[in-house]
C-alpha positions in Angstrom: 82.0 22.7 208.0 82.1 26.3 209.2 84.1 25.3 212.3 86.7 23.5 210.1 86.9 26.5 207.7 87.4 28.9 210.7 90.1 26.7 212.2 91.9 26.4 208.9 91.8 30.2 208.4 93.2 30.6 211.9 96.0 28.2 211.3 96.9 29.8 208.0 96.9 33.3 209.6 99.1 32.0 212.4 101.6 30.6 209.9 101.7 33.9 208.1 102.4 35.8 211.3 105.1 33.3 212.3 106.7 33.6 208.9 106.7 37.4 209.0 108.3 37.4 212.4 110.9 34.9 211.5 113.0 36.8 208.9 116.0 39.0 208.9 115.9 42.6 207.6 116.8 42.6 203.9 120.0 44.6 204.5 121.5 41.7 206.4 121.1 39.2 203.5 123.8 38.5 200.9 127.5 38.0 200.7 129.9 39.4 203.3 133.6 39.2 203.9 135.2 39.2 207.4 137.2 42.1 208.8 140.4 40.8 210.4 139.7 39.6 213.9 142.3 40.0 216.6 143.3 36.6 218.0 141.3 34.7 215.4 137.7 34.1 216.6 134.9 31.7 216.0 134.0 31.2 212.3 130.6 32.9 211.7 131.1 35.4 214.5 132.7 38.9 214.2 132.3 41.8 211.8 131.7 41.5 208.1 131.7 44.0 205.2 129.4 43.8 202.2 131.4 42.9 199.0 130.9 43.2 195.3 131.4 40.3 192.9 135.1 40.9 192.4 135.9 41.2 196.1 133.7 38.1 196.8 135.9 35.9 194.6 139.0 37.2 196.6 137.2 36.6 199.9 136.3 33.0 199.0 140.0 32.3 198.6 140.4 32.7 202.4 138.1 31.5 205.2 136.4 34.8 206.0 133.4 34.6 203.7 129.8 34.5 204.9 126.6 34.1 202.9 123.4 35.0 204.8 120.0 33.8 203.5 116.6 34.0 205.1 116.9 30.4 206.3 120.5 30.4 207.6 124.1 31.2 206.7 127.1 29.5 205.2 130.7 30.3 206.2 134.0 28.5 205.9 133.3 24.8 206.8 130.2 26.0 208.7 126.5 25.7 207.8 123.8 27.2 210.1 120.0 26.8 209.8 117.9 29.4 211.6 115.3 27.9 213.9 114.2 31.1 215.6 114.6 34.8 214.9 113.4 37.4 217.4 113.5 41.1 217.4 115.5 42.4 220.5 113.5 45.6 220.6 116.8 47.5 219.9 117.7 49.1 216.6 120.9 50.3 214.9 121.6 53.0 212.4 122.2 52.0 208.8 124.1 55.1 207.8 125.3 58.4 209.3 122.2 60.5 208.6 119.6 57.8 209.4 116.0 58.9 210.1 114.0 57.0 212.7 112.1 55.0 210.1 115.3 53.8 208.6 116.7 52.2 211.7 117.5 48.4 211.4 116.3 46.0 214.1 118.9 44.0 216.0 117.9 40.3 215.8 118.5 37.5 218.2 118.9 34.2 216.3 118.9 30.6 217.4 120.4 28.2 214.9 121.4 24.6 214.4 124.9 24.6 213.0 127.4 22.1 211.6 131.1 22.9 211.6 133.1 20.1 209.9 131.7 17.0 211.8 130.5 18.9 214.9 126.8 19.7 215.3 125.7 22.4 217.8 123.0 24.9 218.7 124.0 28.6 218.6 122.4 31.7 219.9 123.7 35.1 218.6 122.7 38.6 217.8 122.9 40.0 214.3 123.4 43.8 214.0 123.7 45.9 210.8 125.5 49.2 211.6 126.8 51.6 208.9 127.6 49.0 206.3 128.9 46.4 208.7 127.2 43.1 209.7 128.1 42.0 213.2 127.4 38.5 214.7 128.0 38.1 218.4 127.3 35.0 220.5 124.9 35.3 223.4 
């Protein structure tokens, strides 16, 4: 019985560690609206600015909206579910006078995505830098 309890505790501890590792920084979560991209670009990639409720409604009228959750993101005709999130070891500055403890980790994400009727696996980096969320394919 003691071995079973010990194994169960180990499994639960491992799950807690995996969950803690597999999450984006809080500042990356929420509603974002795309900055204009030269030459178009891939939906879900590019640079996004955080928007308030009024601007969010305007953004949804176009196709540059993005909602980031802990489990994935939604964009115009695109839905991605995160299957792995890893810290790259690099960090970015959240604002001009950032202190070292305020730096935001740059995350490498692997996701399963569906765009219209096409399913694919995507790998990208997510960076928060001075109020902008950037998503870049890798």
